[in-house]
C-alpha positions in Angstrom: -34.6 41.2 -24.5 -36.6 39.3 -22.7 -40.4 39.4 -23.0 -43.4 39.2 -20.5 -46.8 38.2 -22.1 -48.8 38.5 -19.0 -52.8 37.7 -18.2 -55.6 39.0 -15.3 -58.1 37.6 -15.7 -61.6 36.5 -13.8 -62.7 32.9 -14.3 -66.2 32.2 -15.7 -65.8 28.0 -16.8 -62.6 26.5 -14.4 -63.1 23.4 -16.3 -63.2 25.4 -19.8 -60.6 27.6 -18.8 -58.5 24.0 -17.7 -58.7 22.7 -21.0 -58.0 25.7 -22.4 -54.3 25.8 -20.8 -53.4 22.4 -21.0 -53.6 23.1 -24.8 -51.8 26.8 -24.7 -49.1 25.3 -22.6 -47.6 23.6 -25.1 -47.9 26.6 -28.0 -46.9 28.7 -25.7 -43.7 27.0 -24.6 -42.7 25.9 -28.3 -42.2 29.0 -28.5 -39.7 29.7 -25.7 -42.4 30.6 -23.3 -42.2 29.5 -19.6 -45.0 29.9 -16.5 -43.4 31.9 -13.8 -46.3 31.9 -11.8 -50.4 31.4 -11.5 -52.7 32.8 -9.0 -56.3 32.8 -9.5 -57.0 35.2 -6.1 -54.5 38.3 -7.0 -56.6 42.0 -4.5 -56.0 45.2 -5.6 -54.0 47.3 -3.2 -54.8 50.6 -5.2 -57.0 51.2 -7.9 -59.3 49.1 -9.6 -58.9 46.2 -11.3 -62.2 44.0 -12.3 -59.5 40.8 -12.7 -58.2 38.6 -9.1 -56.9 36.2 -11.2 -52.7 36.7 -12.8 -50.8 34.5 -15.7 -47.1 35.4 -16.2 -44.8 34.0 -19.0 -41.7 34.5 -20.2 -40.0 34.8 -23.0 -36.5 35.5 -24.7 -37.7 37.7 -27.0 -40.1 40.4 -27.7 -40.7 38.6 -30.9 -41.6 35.0 -29.4 -43.5 36.8 -27.5 -45.7 38.1 -30.5 -45.1 35.6 -33.3 -46.5 32.9 -30.2 -50.0 35.1 -29.7 -50.1 35.6 -33.3 -49.7 32.5 -34.0 -52.3 29.6 -36.1 -52.6 27.4 -32.7 -52.6 29.9 -30.4 -55.5 32.1 -32.2 -56.8 28.4 -32.2 -57.6 28.3 -29.0 -59.0 31.7 -28.6 -62.2 31.4 -28.5 -61.9 28.6 -26.4 -60.0 31.4 -23.3 -62.7 33.5 -23.6 -65.1 31.3 -23.1 -63.5 30.5 -20.3 -62.1 33.2 -18.8 -62.6 37.1 -19.1 -59.3 38.0 -19.4 -57.1 40.6 -20.5 -53.5 40.4 -22.5 -50.5 42.4 -21.9 -47.2 42.1 -23.5 -44.5 43.7 -22.2 -40.2 44.2 -22.7 -37.8 43.9 -20.2 -35.5 47.2 -20.7 -32.1 45.7 -21.4 -29.5 46.1 -18.9 
């Protein structure tokens, strides 16, 4: 089943976030992940969402998504990610069919 890694974020340091993104991209790709879209300026149409930015990645499976996030290569980037942005990351698995 296809899985999606959704990051909602507020940028704190654009240079640090850019550095993190450049390092994270090949790690994500090595697990079959691909960036579907990224936007720094979303608008909540209903409800409260403290984050304006979003990035959505697609993975071939739930295991691939979770293994990527748990990998040493990705976890080594977490402190840089946290320095560059306040971020909430959520994983979603699309139901079959």
